Structure formats: C-alpha cells, structure tokens
C-alpha positions in Angstrom: -0.3 0.0 -0.2 1.4 3.5 -1.0 1.5 6.3 1.9 1.1 9.9 1.9 4.5 11.5 1.2 4.4 14.6 3.9 7.6 16.7 4.9 9.7 14.0 3.2 8.5 10.8 4.9 6.0 8.2 4.1 3.0 8.8 6.6 -0.1 6.8 7.3 -3.6 8.4 7.0 -5.3 9.7 10.4 -8.4 7.6 9.7 -6.2 4.6 8.0 -8.7 4.6 5.5 -7.6 2.8 2.1 -9.0 3.1 -1.5 -8.0 0.5 -4.7 -6.5 1.7 -8.0 -7.7 -0.4 -10.7 -6.5 -0.8 -13.8 -9.4 0.4 -16.3 -8.7 -1.9 -19.2 -8.4 -5.0 -17.3 -10.1 -4.1 -13.5 -6.9 -5.6 -11.8 -6.1 -4.0 -8.8 -2.9 -2.3 -9.4 -2.2 -1.0 -6.1 -4.0 0.3 -2.9 -3.2 3.9 -1.6 -4.4 5.8 1.9 -7.3 7.7 1.4 -6.3 11.1 3.1 -8.7 13.6 5.3 -8.6 17.0 6.2 -6.0 16.4 9.1 -3.7 15.0 6.9 -3.9 17.8 4.3 -3.2 20.1 7.0 -0.1 18.2 8.0 1.1 18.6 4.6 0.4 22.3 4.1 2.2 23.0 7.4 5.4 21.1 6.4 5.4 23.1 3.4 4.8 26.2 4.9 7.8 25.5 7.3 10.0 24.3 4.3 9.0 27.2 2.0 10.6 30.0 4.8 14.3 28.5 3.4 13.6 27.5 0.3 12.7 30.8 -0.9 16.0 32.0 0.3 18.1 29.4 -1.7 19.6 30.6 -5.0 18.0 30.0 -8.0 20.9 28.7 -9.5 20.7 25.6 -6.6 17.3 25.4 -6.7 17.7 24.5 -10.8 20.1 21.9 -10.0 17.7 20.1 -7.9 15.1 20.4 -10.6 17.3 19.2 -13.3 18.2 16.0 -11.0 14.7 15.3 -11.0 14.5 15.2 -14.4 17.6 12.7 -14.8 16.0 10.6 -12.2 12.6 10.4 -14.5 14.1 9.9 -17.4 16.3 7.1 -15.7 12.7 5.7 -14.3 11.3 6.4 -17.6 10.2 2.4 -17.9 8.2 2.0 -14.2 6.8 5.7 -14.4 5.1 4.9 -18.1 4.1 1.5 -16.5 2.8 2.9 -14.0 0.8 5.6 -15.9 -0.9 3.1 -18.2 -2.1 0.7 -15.6 -3.6 3.5 -13.8 -4.8 5.5 -16.5 -5.6 3.3 -19.5 -3.7 5.5 -21.8 -1.2 3.5 -24.5 2.1 2.9 -22.9 4.1 4.7 -26.0 2.3 7.8 -25.1 3.1 7.8 -21.6 6.4 7.0 -22.2 6.2 10.5 -24.1 4.7 12.2 -20.6 7.7 11.1 -18.8 10.1 12.9 -21.1 7.5 16.1 -21.4 7.7 16.2 -17.8 11.6 16.0 -17.8 11.8 18.6 -20.2 9.4 20.8 -18.5 11.7 20.8 -15.4 14.6 21.2 -17.6 13.2 24.4 -18.8 11.9 26.0 -15.6 15.5 25.1 -13.9 17.2 27.7 -16.5 14.3 30.2 -16.9 14.1 30.9 -13.1 17.8 31.8 -13.2 17.2 34.1 -15.8 14.2 36.2 -14.5 14.1 38.2 -10.9 12.7 41.5 -11.9 13.5 44.6 -14.1 15.0 48.2 -13.8 12.9 50.9 -14.2 13.9 54.7 -15.0 13.6 56.7 -11.8 11.5 59.9 -11.4 14.7 61.9 -10.0 18.1 62.0 -10.0 20.3 59.9 -7.6 17.3 57.5 -7.3 17.4 54.0 -8.4 13.8 51.8 -9.2 13.7 48.3 -9.9 11.5 45.2 -8.9 11.8 41.8 -7.7 9.6 38.8 -8.3 8.9 36.9 -5.0 7.3 33.2 -4.1 4.3 33.4 -3.5 4.5 30.8 -0.4 2.5 27.4 -0.3 0.7 26.5 -3.6 -1.7 24.2 -3.6 -1.6 21.6 -7.3 -4.7 19.6 -8.0 -4.1 17.7 -11.3 -6.4 15.4 -13.4 -6.5 11.8 -14.3 -5.9 11.9 -18.2 -2.4 13.3 -17.7 -1.6 12.6 -14.2 2.2 13.8 -14.2 2.5 16.4 -17.2 -0.6 18.5 -16.0 0.9 18.2 -12.3 4.4 19.2 -13.6 3.0 22.2 -15.2 2.0 24.1 -11.7 5.1 22.0 -9.2 8.2 22.8 -11.3 7.6 26.7 -12.1 6.2 26.7 -8.9 9.3 25.2 -7.1 11.9 26.9 -9.3 10.2 30.3 -7.7 11.1 29.5 -4.7 7.3 28.1 -3.6 6.6 25.0 -1.5 3.8 22.6 -3.2 1.3 20.3 -1.7 -0.2 17.9 -4.7 -3.4 16.5 -4.8 -3.4 13.9 -7.3 -6.8 12.5 -8.9 -8.1 9.6 -6.9 -8.2 7.6 -10.3 -4.5 8.2 -11.1 -2.6 8.9 -7.9 0.2 5.8 -8.3 2.5 7.5 -10.8 2.8 10.8 -8.9 3.6 9.1 -5.7 6.5 6.9 -7.4 7.7 10.5 -8.6 7.9 11.3 -5.2 9.8 8.3 -4.4 12.4 8.7 -7.0 12.2 12.6 -7.7 10.6 14.9 -5.1 12.6 13.1 -2.2 15.4 15.1 -3.6 14.1 18.2 -2.7 14.4 19.7 1.1 11.8 17.9 3.3 8.3 19.7 2.7 8.9 21.5 -0.1 6.9 19.0 -2.2 4.1 16.6 -0.4 1.6 14.2 -1.9 -1.6 13.7 -0.2 -3.8 11.5 -1.8 -7.8 11.3 -1.4 -11.4 12.5 -2.9 -12.1 16.4 -3.7 -14.2 16.7 -0.8 -12.1 15.1 1.4 -8.7 16.6 0.8 -9.4 18.6 -2.2 -11.6 21.5 -0.6 -9.6 21.6 3.0 -6.3 22.3 0.4 -8.5 25.2 -1.5 -10.0 26.7 1.8 -6.6 26.4 4.0 -5.7 29.7 5.1 -1.7 29.1 4.6 -2.3 28.4 1.0 -1.3 31.2 -0.9 -2.2 30.0 -4.7 -4.4 27.0 -6.0 -3.6 25.8 -9.4 -5.9 23.8 -10.7 -6.9 21.5 -14.0 -9.9 20.1 -14.5 -13.6 20.8 -15.1 -15.4 24.3 -15.3 -18.0 23.6 -13.0 -15.3 22.7 -10.1 -12.9 25.4 -11.2 -15.6 27.8 -11.0 -16.4 26.6 -7.2 -12.7 26.8 -6.4 -12.2 30.4 -7.6 -15.2 31.9 -5.6 -13.6 29.9 -2.6 -10.3 31.5 -3.2 -11.8 34.7 -3.9 -13.3 34.6 -0.6 -9.7 34.7 1.0 -8.2 36.7 -2.0 -5.6 34.1 -2.7 -4.2 33.3 -6.3 -5.9 31.2 -8.4 -4.5 29.7 -11.6 -7.5 27.6 -13.7 -6.9 25.3 -16.6 -10.9 24.4 -17.4 -12.9 22.5 -19.8 -12.7 23.1 -23.9 -15.4 22.6 -26.8 -12.2 23.3 -29.0 -13.3 23.8 -32.7 -11.5 22.2 -35.8 -11.8 23.6 -39.1 -10.7 21.9 -42.3 -10.7 25.0 -45.3 -11.3 23.7 -48.8 -7.4 24.2 -49.6 -6.3 21.8 -46.8 -4.0 19.1 -47.8 -7.1 16.4 -46.7 -4.5 13.5 -46.1 -2.9 15.5 -43.6 -6.3 16.9 -42.1 -7.9 13.5 -41.8 -5.0 12.3 -39.6 -4.7 15.4 -37.9 -8.1 15.4 -36.7 -8.1 11.9 -35.7 -5.4 12.8 -33.6 -6.6 15.6 -32.2 -10.1 14.0 -31.1 -9.2 10.4 -30.3 -5.6 11.0 -28.7 -6.6 9.3 -25.2 -9.6 8.1 -26.3 -10.5 11.5 -26.4 -10.1 12.2 -22.9 -7.9 15.7 -23.4 -9.2 19.0 -22.5 -7.8 20.6 -25.9 -9.1 17.8 -28.2 -11.0 18.7 -31.2 -14.8 18.3 -29.9 -16.3 20.4 -32.5 -15.3 19.9 -36.5 -16.1 21.9 -39.3 -15.7 21.0 -42.7 -16.2 23.2 -46.0 -18.9 21.7 -48.5 -16.7 21.7 -51.1 -14.4 18.5 -49.3 -16.9 17.6 -47.0 -17.7 14.0 -48.5 -14.3 12.8 -49.5 -12.9 14.3 -46.1 -15.9 12.5 -44.3 -15.7 8.9 -46.1 -11.7 9.0 -45.6 -12.0 10.0 -41.7 -14.4 7.2 -41.2 -12.1 4.8 -42.7 -9.3 6.1 -40.8 -10.9 5.8 -37.6 -12.0 2.2 -38.4 -8.2 1.5 -38.5 -7.2 2.8 -34.9 -6.7 -0.4 -32.7 -8.7 -0.5 -29.4 -7.0 -2.9 -26.8 -4.6 -3.3 -24.1 -2.8 -0.1 -23.6 0.4 -2.0 -22.7 0.4 -3.4 -25.9 2.9 -1.5 -28.4 0.3 -2.0 -31.1 -2.7 -0.2 -29.5 -3.6 3.6 -30.8 -6.7 3.8 -28.2 -7.2 2.5 -24.4 -10.2 2.4 -22.4 -12.0 5.1 -20.9 -11.1 6.0 -17.5 -14.0 4.8 -15.6 -17.3 3.0 -16.0 -19.1 6.8 -15.1 -16.7 8.0 -17.9 -18.2 5.6 -20.4 -21.8 6.0 -19.2 -21.6 9.5 -19.7 -20.1 9.2 -23.5 -23.2 6.6 -24.0 -25.7 9.1 -22.8 -24.0 12.1 -24.8 -24.2 9.7 -28.5 -27.7 8.6 -27.4 -29.1 12.4 -27.0 -27.1 13.4 -30.2 -28.8 10.6 -32.3 -32.3 11.4 -30.8 -31.5 14.7 -32.0 -31.1 13.9 -35.7 -27.3 13.0 -35.7 -26.2 10.3 -37.8 -23.8 7.7 -37.0 -21.3 6.7 -39.1 -19.4 4.0 -37.2 -18.4 3.0 -33.6 -21.0 4.3 -31.2 -20.8 1.1 -29.3 -18.5 -0.6 -26.1 -15.9 -3.0 -27.3 -14.5 -5.9 -25.7 -11.0 -6.0 -27.3 -9.7 -8.4 -24.6 -12.5 -10.9 -25.0 -13.2 -11.2 -21.5 -15.7 -8.4 -20.9 -13.4 -6.4 -19.1 -12.0 -2.7 -19.5 -13.9 0.7 -20.3 -13.4 0.4 -24.0 -15.4 2.4 -26.4 -15.3 2.5 -30.1 -14.0 5.4 -32.0 -17.0 7.0 -32.9 -17.9 9.5 -35.8 -20.9 11.3 -36.0 -22.4 13.7 -38.9 -25.5 15.8 -39.4 -24.9 17.2 -35.8 -26.7 20.4 -34.8 -25.4 23.4 -33.1 -27.1 22.4 -29.9 -26.6 18.9 -29.9 -24.9 17.7 -26.8 -21.8 16.4 -28.3 -21.3 19.6 -30.1 -22.0 22.0 -27.1 -21.0 19.9 -24.0 -17.4 18.8 -23.3 -17.1 15.2 -24.4 -14.1 13.5 -22.5 -14.7 10.2 -25.0 -13.6 9.3 -28.6 -16.3 11.0 -30.3 -15.9 12.9 -33.3 -18.7 15.5 -34.0 -18.3 16.7 -37.5 -20.7 19.3 -39.2 -20.6 20.5 -42.8 -20.6 24.3 -43.2 -21.0 26.5 -46.5 -17.5 27.9 -46.7 -14.7 29.1 -44.5 -16.3 32.4 -43.4 -19.5 30.2 -41.8 -16.9 27.7 -40.4 -15.1 30.8 -38.4 -18.1 32.2 -37.6 -19.6 29.0 -35.9 -15.8 28.0 -34.5 -16.0 31.4 -32.9 -19.6 31.0 -31.2 -18.9 29.7 -27.9 -18.6 30.4 -24.1 -15.3 28.5 -24.3 -11.7 29.5 -25.5 -9.1 27.0 -24.6 -7.8 26.2 -28.1 -8.4 26.2 -31.6 -7.2 24.2 -34.6 -7.4 24.9 -38.4 -5.9 23.0 -41.3 -5.6 25.3 -44.5 -2.4 26.5 -46.9 -4.0 29.6 -46.7 -2.3 32.6 -44.7 -5.3 34.5 -45.1 -7.4 32.0 -43.9 -5.1 31.2 -41.1 -4.7 34.8 -39.8 -8.3 35.6 -40.4 -9.5 32.6 -38.1 -6.6 33.2 -35.6 -8.2 36.9 -35.2 -11.6 35.9 -34.9 -11.7 33.1 -32.6 -11.0 33.3 -28.8 -8.6 30.5 -27.8 -5.8 30.4 -25.6 -3.8 28.1 -28.0 -4.3 28.5 -31.9 -2.7 25.2 -34.0 -2.4 25.5 -37.9 -1.9 22.4 -39.6 -0.2 20.5 -36.3 -3.0 20.3 -33.3 -2.3 19.7 -30.0 1.5 20.4 -29.8 2.8 22.0 -26.8 5.9 24.4 -26.2 7.4 24.4 -22.5 8.4 28.0 -23.5 5.0 29.3 -24.8 2.0 30.1 -22.2 -1.0 27.7 -22.1 -4.2 28.5 -21.1 -7.8 29.1 -21.7 -10.1 32.2 -22.2 -13.5 32.7 -21.2 -14.9 29.6 -19.4 -11.5 27.6 -20.2 -9.9 29.2 -17.7 -7.8 31.9 -15.7 -4.2 32.4 -16.0 -1.2 30.7 -17.8 1.0 27.3 -17.6 4.5 27.1 -19.2 6.6 29.9 -20.4 7.8 32.7 -18.5 4.1 33.6 -17.7 3.6 30.2 -15.9 6.5 31.5 -13.6 5.1 34.5 -13.1 1.8 32.7 -12.3 3.6 31.3 -8.8 5.4 34.9 -8.2 4.5 38.6 -7.1 6.1 42.0 -7.9 7.7 44.1 -5.6 8.8 47.4 -6.5 12.2 49.1 -4.7 12.6 52.4 -4.7 16.4 53.5 -3.6 17.4 57.2 -3.2 21.3 56.8 -2.5 21.8 60.6 -1.6 19.1 60.1 1.4 18.7 63.7 1.4 15.4 65.5 2.7 13.1 66.5 -0.1 11.1 70.2 -0.8 8.0 68.6 -1.0 8.0 67.3 2.7 6.0 69.0 5.9 5.6 72.2 6.8 3.4 72.9 3.5 4.0 76.8 4.5 7.7 76.6 3.2 5.7 76.2 -0.3 3.2 78.8 0.0 4.5 80.7 -2.7 3.9 77.9 -5.0 -0.2 78.4 -4.6 -1.7 80.8 -7.7 -3.2 83.9 -6.5 -7.2 84.4 -6.7 -8.1 85.4 -10.1 
C-alpha cells in the first residue's frame, strides 16, 4: 500500500482509510493508497509552509540544480513511470513514455528560466534614485491535477512553483495517484523535506481543505469548469491567487484548400488521442462543403483502422476510458445526439478487445449532421466521439467556431495565410494550432479564455503565476525633499486668486 508523502516522509492517514486503484483496461487492482482526510492535508500544508521559509532564500541556480536532478531521475525511471501511468490510467504505453519525457523537459526548462528572470530595472523619476522590481514566491501552492495526464499537468504547476521558491502540496486525481507517488519516491525526495508533498484522496476530503486552507497562497487546478468555478469562489473569499485550466469545446476547421490526407490524420489524432480524454481535443469539427464528402469518407475509414486494446501493447492506438462513469456519460451524450437527428457513421458502441468482458472500452465514433445545440457539440465530451458539421464556406466555419462560451484551444487546416490569420483573429482561444494540432511548447504559455480558465501555465507566464512583483525605490543620496512637511515652506507655489 502506498502512503502519503508529507515532509519528506511516508506517512499513514489519520483515519487509516484505503482506496484500491484499478486498471481500467483489465479491472485488476494495481495498488492501494491512503484515502486521506482534512487533518492529513493540514499536516502537509504546515510542512510546506515551514519548508518554504528556507527554500525561498536558496539561490535560483541551486534550485535549478535540484530540478535538473529530478528530470534526470525521471528519465532513468521512465520504464517504471510509464508502466504505472498505463496501468492506472489506460493511456497507451507509448504515449506515457512521451509524457515522462515531457515532464523531464519541463523541469529542465524551469531550472534554467528561473535563473534568468527576477525583475526589471525602471527609469527613476529623479536624480540619485534607483527603481527596480523583484519577483518573490507566493508561499505554499496547492496543485490539483486531473487523471488524463497525471504527471504532465501536475508538473506544469510544480516545476515553475518550486523553481520560483514556493513549496507545493499536490492532490492527484483519486483515480490516478500512483505515478505521482512514484515520482515523489524517486524525484521529489531529492528536494529538501516539505518542499513537495503528495496527499491522496477525494476532492471532498482533501481537495476542499487544500483550497480553503488559509496558509495556501495559491491554488493551481486543472479540471472541469464547474469545479474550477467553485474553487475560484472559495479563493476569492480569501483573496488568494488562483490559476485555472478548465474545460474546452475546442473547434477544428478544415478549409477547402487543406491537404485532405494530412487533415484527416491530424483531426483523428486531435479527437481520439487518449480515447478523447484531452481537454484540448477537437470536439467540434467543421468541414467546408466542397471537400466534405471526401473528408468524411476518409476520416471514417481512418477511424476504423485505429487499434483499440490493451494499452500495454505497443500496437494499441487507443485504450479504455478511465471509468464506468466516464463511459456511461459518453454513451448518454451519443444517445442524445442521435435522438436529436445526428447520423452515426461508425462506432457508437462498447468494445471488448480483450475478449473477457473487461475494460471501459468504447469504439472510435463518428457523427455527422450534428446540430449546434446537440450535446456532443455544445458540451465537453471526454470520449472518442468525433462530431462533424458540414458548412458552406470558410467564413461560416470561422463564425461557428468562434461562437462559444469557451476558449481553450482551436485547430485549423489550411494552406492559406489569409484563412489562418482571419481565423486566428476571430476565434477566442488560448492556443491556436495551424496544421499541427495539440502540440505544446514549454516556452509558450498555455491556458484558456472565457470559461476555459484563468491564468497561464508554461513559458515565463507560467513562472509568474507563482510569483508576485515588489517595487523597490531607493534614494542613495538620502537627502530631505523640498515637498515634505511643513507646507508653509511651499506657500509661494500656490497661485493667487483670479
């Protein structure tokens, strides 16, 4: 059984409760973890608060060395970490090998960028004065990560927070905590005690106490818009910093001049990656009428070639959904879409690729004639459902893509710079991908607009999410100022009555 990682030690939970972590592909029990409660979370916050008092004064170059060490440890443990990610989450092993490397690269990036950024020099307003800013850590950061990319979306919070001089308390998803605990063992243990802590449990039992704790200066959360809204309200009540990466109903446009072969494969990748359980996946696909027939036919054929099966198998393209509840939600959304007039071209059913009736598998599904008010078109679908809508032309596609309360990401396929720039300006999205969907860059900011979130991760913006700016004003002459009291010495400056 895996324990809590608090203050550099493995600790039991106060109530001695346990949760079994099951493989969503086989239903086998992978391991057990402590089901923590509010007092356990409080211990972790206190440990982080005490540790941060010293960590904030450690030079950035020294902090960077430790982050590089953690990155090296992750690469050395890549086989075991990727196996745990696969067994607890169901994402294909090859994709989890990528996830481990992406985390290591993020650590390396912030190990260096934090050495290069500490403030700015400002022109003074008078002689013999110096003005500058310094950027200071916030204190204790609460990092709440989701199940779909348990390490990556956690690392986007932890790496910049720690590099900036903060301490962190991590609450991993209760569905996928094992890889984070493994990372604590082989990586976070290289940090001084208390700088990174991991507390496993539910949102109710440990997530809410983490958000509400008065000694937590910032909450960084990735998850649904509904939960993010509640977190934002709780943080606002205490005037604490919040960074939210929330839901998305991201559009993908295929213009008439796009290379269809590239667009078909790119759109399938953007929709079916991780069985559609990606916040930035293409949930609304718009295809210009003149190429729609060919695109749809080829897209369906391509979807039918995807291998759904055991995620530990190197030939598998798509594994299971994370849980029974997740699959049930997808089935309900497809059912409602069909009742609203959508056409099912392929998929729309459960699969049993292992031949034993186990696993939360669902077929890659393609729907057309999807109305804008259909659930799979206006709700976030966390499953392998491609919702295609044929539109008259590029202008209509852009207008529909821009019509949303959300704004996490957007994708287009086109050879026209005019199409690309017009769509980019009209569509609200934190990231806009042209001919290369879902590619992230550690040095570029990531986050949402509108209901898709607040703040940014990655890039220098991601570092500033965990720092606050202090202005320093220095007069090195130290002389008295003519405008200080008493005002009678300046009486002559007052204009006479007219």
